[in-house]
C-alpha positions in Angstrom: -28.2 -57.9 32.1 -28.1 -54.9 34.4 -25.4 -56.5 36.6 -23.2 -57.2 33.6 -23.5 -53.5 32.5 -22.6 -52.4 36.1 -19.5 -54.7 36.1 -18.3 -53.4 32.7 -18.8 -49.8 33.9 -16.8 -50.5 37.1 -14.0 -52.2 35.1 -13.8 -49.2 32.8 -13.7 -46.8 35.8 -11.0 -49.0 37.4 -8.8 -48.9 34.2 -9.3 -45.1 33.8 -8.4 -44.6 37.5 -5.3 -46.7 37.2 -4.3 -44.9 34.0 -4.8 -41.5 35.6 -2.7 -42.4 38.6 0.1 -43.7 36.4 -0.3 -47.3 37.3 -1.0 -48.3 33.7 1.0 -46.9 30.8 -0.4 -47.3 27.3 1.9 -46.7 24.3 1.3 -47.5 20.6 3.8 -50.1 19.5 2.7 -50.4 15.8 1.2 -48.0 13.3 -2.2 -49.1 12.0 -2.5 -49.7 8.3 -5.7 -50.2 6.3 -5.8 -53.5 4.5 -5.2 -53.5 0.8 -8.0 -54.6 -1.4 -7.6 -55.8 -5.0 -10.7 -55.6 -7.2 -10.3 -58.1 -10.0 -12.8 -59.9 -12.1 -16.4 -60.0 -11.1 -19.5 -59.1 -13.1 -22.2 -56.5 -12.6 -25.7 -58.0 -12.4 -27.9 -57.9 -15.5 -31.7 -57.4 -15.3 -34.4 -57.8 -17.8 -37.4 -55.6 -17.1 -40.8 -55.8 -18.7 -42.9 -52.7 -18.2 -46.4 -51.7 -19.0 -46.9 -49.5 -22.0 -48.4 -46.1 -21.1 -49.8 -43.6 -23.7 -50.6 -40.1 -22.8 -52.7 -37.9 -25.0 -55.8 -35.7 -25.3 -59.3 -36.2 -26.7 -62.3 -33.9 -27.3 -65.4 -34.5 -25.2 -68.6 -32.5 -24.8 -69.4 -31.8 -21.1 -71.7 -29.4 -19.2 -69.7 -26.5 -17.7 -71.4 -24.0 -15.3 -71.2 -20.4 -16.4 -70.9 -17.3 -14.1 -72.4 -14.0 -15.1 -71.4 -10.5 -13.8 -73.4 -7.3 -13.6 -72.2 -3.7 -12.9 -73.6 -1.9 -9.9 -72.6 1.3 -8.1 -71.9 0.7 -4.3 -70.3 2.7 -1.5 -66.8 1.6 -0.6 -64.6 2.9 2.2 -61.8 5.3 1.2 -58.7 6.7 2.9 -56.5 9.6 2.0 -53.1 10.5 3.5 -51.5 13.9 3.3 -47.8 13.7 3.8 -45.9 16.7 5.1 -43.3 18.4 3.0 -40.5 17.7 5.6 -40.4 16.6 9.2 -40.5 20.2 10.6 -43.9 20.7 9.0 -45.4 17.6 10.6 -48.0 18.4 13.3 -47.0 17.5 16.9 -49.0 14.6 18.4 -49.9 14.4 22.0 
């Protein structure tokens, strides 16, 4: 298999070399045309499908639901204040 690929590669290189040296001249002698297709007759397939019947709805049920209670306590939380200068000239210089 490998030898066949090497031979095909060498043949391609030989043709390209001969073409680049002007030993082979390739000219198109006919214009290519796409074949004409006529679509006549025929019939699309027909399928019969039997599907399961699905009903979606709601119903009321009584279930146990956990409850969460809250209490109010006073705790200390961190705070931060920022005093912006009136304009850039009033800003203190940082070192």
